[in-house]
C-alpha positions in Angstrom: -71.0 6.5 -37.3 -69.3 8.6 -34.7 -68.1 5.4 -32.9 -66.6 4.1 -36.2 -64.8 7.4 -36.7 -63.2 7.4 -33.3 -62.2 3.8 -33.6 -60.4 4.6 -36.9 -58.6 7.5 -35.2 -57.4 5.3 -32.3 -56.2 2.6 -34.7 -54.2 5.2 -36.7 -52.6 6.7 -33.5 -51.7 3.3 -32.2 -50.1 2.3 -35.5 -48.1 5.5 -35.6 -46.9 5.1 -32.0 -45.9 1.5 -32.7 -44.0 2.5 -35.8 -42.2 5.2 -33.9 -41.2 2.8 -31.2 -40.0 0.3 -33.7 -38.0 2.9 -35.5 -36.5 4.0 -32.2 -35.6 0.5 -31.3 -33.9 0.0 -34.7 -32.0 3.2 -34.2 -30.9 2.3 -30.8 -29.8 -1.1 -32.0 -27.8 0.5 -34.8 -26.2 2.9 -32.4 -25.4 0.1 -30.0 -23.8 -1.9 -32.9 -21.8 1.2 -33.9 -20.6 1.6 -30.3 -19.8 -2.0 -29.8 -17.9 -2.2 -33.1 -15.4 0.3 -31.6 -14.8 -2.0 -28.6 -13.2 -4.9 -30.4 -9.8 -6.4 -29.7 -7.1 -4.3 -31.3 -4.2 -6.4 -30.1 -4.3 -9.9 -28.6 -1.4 -8.7 -26.4 0.7 -5.6 -26.1 3.3 -3.9 -24.0 4.4 -0.3 -23.4 7.3 1.1 -21.3 8.6 4.5 -20.2 11.9 5.7 -18.8 10.9 9.0 -17.4 9.5 12.3 -18.7 10.9 15.9 -18.6 12.8 18.5 -20.5 14.3 16.1 -22.9 15.3 18.1 -26.0 17.1 16.8 -29.1 19.6 19.7 -29.0 20.7 18.7 -25.5 21.2 15.1 -26.4 24.4 13.7 -28.0 24.0 11.1 -30.8 25.7 8.6 -28.5 23.4 9.2 -25.6 20.3 9.0 -27.8 21.5 5.7 -29.3 22.2 4.4 -25.8 18.7 5.2 -24.6 17.0 3.8 -27.6 19.1 0.6 -27.4 18.2 0.0 -23.8 14.5 0.8 -24.3 14.4 -1.8 -27.2 16.3 -4.4 -25.1 13.9 -4.0 -22.2 10.7 -4.1 -24.2 11.8 -7.1 -26.2 12.2 -9.0 -23.0 8.6 -8.4 -22.1 7.3 -9.0 -25.6 9.0 -12.4 -25.7 7.2 -13.4 -22.5 3.8 -12.3 -23.8 4.3 -13.8 -27.3 5.1 -17.1 -25.7 1.9 -17.0 -23.6 3.4 -15.7 -20.4 1.6 -13.5 -17.9 1.5 -9.7 -18.0 2.9 -9.6 -14.4 6.0 -11.5 -15.5 6.4 -9.3 -18.6 6.1 -6.2 -16.5 8.5 -7.3 -13.8 11.2 -8.7 -16.1 11.0 -5.7 -18.4 11.5 -3.3 -15.5 14.4 -5.3 -14.3 16.3 -4.4 -17.4 15.6 -0.7 -16.8 16.5 -0.9 -13.1 19.8 -2.5 -14.0 20.8 0.3 -16.3 22.5 3.5 -15.0 20.6 5.4 -17.7 17.4 5.6 -15.8 16.3 6.9 -12.4 15.6 3.5 -10.9 17.7 0.8 -9.4 21.3 1.3 -10.5 20.7 4.8 -11.9 18.8 6.1 -8.9 19.2 9.7 -8.0 20.7 10.9 -4.7 18.8 12.3 -1.7 20.0 15.5 0.2 21.8 13.1 2.6 23.7 11.6 -0.4 21.9 8.3 -0.2 19.8 6.4 -2.6 16.2 5.6 -1.6 14.1 3.5 -4.0 10.4 3.0 -4.5 8.4 0.6 -6.6 4.9 -0.8 -7.1 3.1 -3.4 -9.2 -0.6 -4.3 -9.7 -2.5 -7.3 -11.1 -5.5 -6.2 -13.1 -7.2 -9.6 -12.8 -7.4 -9.6 -9.0 -6.7 -5.9 -8.1 -4.0 -7.2 -5.8 -1.0 -4.9 -5.5 2.3 -4.6 -3.8 4.7 -1.7 -3.2 7.9 -0.8 -1.4 9.3 2.6 -0.4 12.6 4.0 0.8 14.8 1.0 0.4 18.6 1.3 0.1 19.9 -2.2 -0.4 17.3 -4.1 -2.6 18.9 -4.5 -6.0 15.5 -4.6 -7.9 12.7 -2.9 -6.1 10.1 -4.1 -8.5 10.8 -7.7 -7.4 10.2 -6.6 -3.8 6.9 -5.0 -4.8 5.8 -8.2 -6.4 6.9 -10.2 -3.4 4.9 -7.9 -1.1 1.9 -8.4 -3.3 2.1 -12.2 -3.5 3.7 -13.2 -0.2 2.4 -10.8 2.4 -0.9 -9.6 3.7 0.1 -6.0 3.1 0.2 -3.7 0.1 3.2 -1.4 1.0 6.3 -1.9 3.1 9.0 0.7 3.7 12.5 1.3 4.9 14.2 -1.2 7.1 11.2 -3.4 7.4 10.9 -3.7 3.6 14.6 -4.7 3.4 14.1 -7.3 6.1 11.2 -8.8 4.2 13.3 -8.7 1.0 16.0 -10.8 2.7 13.4 -13.3 4.0 12.1 -13.6 0.4 15.6 -14.4 -0.9 15.8 -11.3 -3.1 19.1 -9.9 -4.2 20.6 -7.6 -1.6 23.5 -5.3 -2.4 25.7 -2.8 -0.6 24.3 0.7 -0.9 27.4 1.7 -2.8 26.0 -0.4 -5.8 23.6 2.5 -6.6 26.4 5.1 -6.8 26.8 6.6 -10.3 29.0 9.6 -10.9 26.6 11.6 -13.1 23.7 11.3 -10.5 26.1 12.4 -7.8 27.2 15.4 -9.8 23.5 16.2 -10.4 22.9 16.4 -6.7 25.9 18.7 -6.2 24.6 21.0 -9.0 21.1 21.1 -7.4 22.7 21.9 -4.0 24.8 24.6 -5.5 21.8 26.1 -7.2 19.9 26.2 -3.9 22.8 28.0 -2.2 22.9 30.6 -5.0 19.2 31.1 -4.7 19.4 31.7 -1.0 22.3 34.2 -1.4 20.6 36.1 -4.3 16.9 35.7 -4.8 17.3 37.2 -8.3 19.8 34.6 -9.3 18.5 32.2 -12.0 20.0 30.0 -14.6 18.8 27.1 -16.7 20.1 23.6 -16.1 18.1 20.7 -17.4 19.3 18.5 -14.6 18.0 21.0 -12.0 14.7 21.6 -13.8 14.1 17.8 -14.0 15.3 16.9 -10.5 11.7 15.8 -9.8 11.6 13.5 -12.8 12.8 10.0 -13.6 11.1 6.8 -13.0 10.6 3.7 -15.2 7.4 1.8 -15.8 5.7 -0.9 -17.8 2.2 -1.9 -18.6 1.1 -5.0 -20.4 -1.9 -7.0 -21.7 -1.4 -10.8 -22.1 -3.1 -13.4 -24.3 -5.4 -14.3 -21.4 -6.8 -10.8 -21.3 -5.0 -9.9 -18.1 -3.6 -6.4 -17.5 -0.7 -5.5 -15.2 1.3 -2.3 -14.4 4.5 -1.6 -12.6 6.6 1.4 -11.7 10.1 1.8 -10.2 12.0 5.0 -9.3 14.8 6.6 -7.3 12.5 9.5 -6.7 13.5 13.2 -6.7 17.1 14.5 -6.7 17.9 16.2 -3.3 14.7 14.8 -1.7 14.6 15.0 2.1 12.9 13.7 5.2 12.1 10.3 3.7 10.1 11.9 0.9 8.0 9.4 -1.2 6.5 10.2 -4.6 3.7 8.7 -6.6 5.6 5.7 -8.0 4.8 3.3 -5.0 1.3 4.7 -4.5 -1.4 2.5 -6.0 -3.8 4.7 -7.9 -1.3 7.5 -8.4 1.8 6.0 -10.0 0.5 2.5 -10.8 -3.0 1.0 -11.5 -4.4 -2.0 -13.3 -7.9 -3.2 -13.7 -9.0 -5.8 -16.3 -12.3 -3.9 -16.7 -10.5 -0.8 -18.0 -6.7 -0.4 -18.4 -3.2 -0.5 -16.9 -1.3 2.7 -16.2 2.2 3.7 -15.1 3.0 7.3 -14.4 6.1 9.5 -14.5 6.4 13.1 -13.4 6.1 15.5 -10.5 5.0 13.0 -7.9 3.3 15.3 -5.5 0.8 16.4 -8.2 0.3 12.8 -9.5 -0.6 11.8 -5.9 -3.1 14.7 -5.5 -4.7 13.9 -8.8 -4.6 10.1 -8.3 -3.6 10.0 -12.0 -3.5 6.3 -12.7 -6.8 5.5 -11.1 -8.5 8.6 -12.5 -7.8 7.5 -16.0 -9.4 4.1 -15.3 -12.3 5.8 -13.5 -13.0 8.1 -16.4 -13.2 5.1 -18.7 -15.3 3.1 -16.2 -17.8 5.7 -15.0 -17.8 8.2 -17.9 -17.4 5.8 -20.8 -14.3 7.6 -22.2 -11.8 5.8 -24.4 -8.3 5.3 -23.0 -7.0 8.0 -25.3 -9.7 10.5 -24.2 -9.2 9.7 -20.5 -5.4 10.0 -20.7 -5.6 13.3 -22.5 -8.1 14.7 -20.0 -5.9 13.9 -17.0 -2.4 14.6 -18.4 -3.2 17.6 -20.6 -5.9 19.3 -18.4 -6.2 18.0 -14.8 -2.5 17.7 -13.9 -1.4 21.0 -15.5 -4.3 22.9 -13.8 -2.9 21.7 -10.4 0.5 22.9 -11.5 2.2 19.6 -12.2 3.7 17.9 -15.3 4.7 14.5 -16.5 3.2 11.7 -18.4 1.8 8.2 -18.5 1.8 5.0 -20.5 -1.2 2.8 -20.7 -2.9 -0.1 -22.4 -6.6 -1.0 -22.2 -8.4 -4.3 -22.2 -8.7 -4.2 -26.0 -5.0 -3.7 -26.5 -5.1 0.0 -27.4 -1.8 1.7 -26.5 -1.3 5.3 -25.2 1.8 7.3 -24.4 0.6 10.7 -23.1 2.8 13.4 -21.7 2.8 17.2 -21.3 6.6 17.7 -21.1 9.2 18.2 -23.9 9.9 14.5 -24.0 9.4 11.1 -22.5 11.6 8.0 -23.0 9.1 5.4 -24.3 8.6 2.3 -26.4 5.7 0.0 -27.4 5.2 -3.3 -29.1 1.9 -4.9 -30.3 1.0 -8.5 -31.1 2.5 -8.3 -34.6 5.9 -7.3 -33.2 5.7 -3.8 -34.4 8.1 -1.7 -32.4 7.9 2.1 -31.8 10.5 4.0 -29.8 10.3 7.7 -28.9 12.1 10.3 -26.8 11.0 13.7 -28.0 7.6 15.3 -28.6 5.9 16.1 -31.8 6.7 12.9 -33.7 10.4 13.4 -33.4 12.2 10.1 -32.6 
C-alpha cells in the first residue's frame, strides 16, 4: 500500500515538472518569436547623409542660406539613392554622395574646407566596407580634390589603412586621382572665419574677462560631411570627409579619418559616420562603440546611438552627432547640438531633410 502511494506521488511530481518545462519552453519560444519579429528588414536599401553639427539656429540662418543647404543635401543624397536603387554598391553610393558635398563650398570638406592657423587647408577622410571590414583613410592632404576618393583608393589599392601628408598625395597621384593647386580650397567666408577666431584669441589673451558670442568661433571645431548606406545585397558602408577644425595647429587630426571614431561599418550591426568635437569622438571611439553596444549588449541602433551621443560623449565634455543605418535598414540621425545638416532616403524614395533640432526643418 505504501509503495503504491509513493509511486503515485512520484508520478504526480514528474508530470508537474514536465508540464512546467513545456510551459517554459513555449514561453521562451513565444519570447523568441516576439524578439525575432522586431529584427525584420525595414528597408531593402537606405542612405543617410550629414553635413556637420553645431550651433545651427533658425534665427541665425537666412532663408537663402537655408534653401541652399537643403538643395545641396537633396542633390547629394539623390545621387547615392539612384546608385542603390539601380542595384549599385553601398561603397559607390557613399563615395559619390560625399563627392557632391566635397565639391560644395557650403560644407567643411573639400572645396569648403576650413583654414589652419597657418592659413592652409588640410583635409582628412575615411571609408569602410561593412562586408569585409576593409577600410581606408587619408589625413592632412592639401592638393587632393576629393579626399574620400583617396580614402577608397587606400582601402582597395594599398596594404595600408591610413596615409598622411606628402606620402598620401604621392599615392593619390600614382592612383590617377584629381590633383589641384592648394588655392582651389580657398573660400572667402572660411578665411574670414579664421581671422575672427584669431582675433578672438588675441582678445582673450589681452583680457581674460573678454567674452562674446560668435557662432563661427563656437563651432570652429565642427564641420565634416558623411554618408552611410545599405545596398540591396545587404552590404553596409560608411564614409566621412572633413577640413577639420578652424585654426588647428601642428598637423592636428580629428576623428574623421580614424576608423572606429569617425567612421565604422560592419554588416553584422551597422554603419556610422560622425561629426563633432573630434578629440572626444576619438576618446569615446564613437562609431565603433555604437556597433559594439548592438553586438555585445543587444541594443537596437536607436538605443545604442542615444546611449553614446546623449550620455557618453557629453559626460566626457564633447558634443556632436552621428548618422547611422543598421543591417535591417533602420535609420538614425542622433545629435546633442542645436542642429545638424542631415538627410535620408529609404527604399520607397521617401526623402527627409533636416537642419535644426526638435522637428524643425
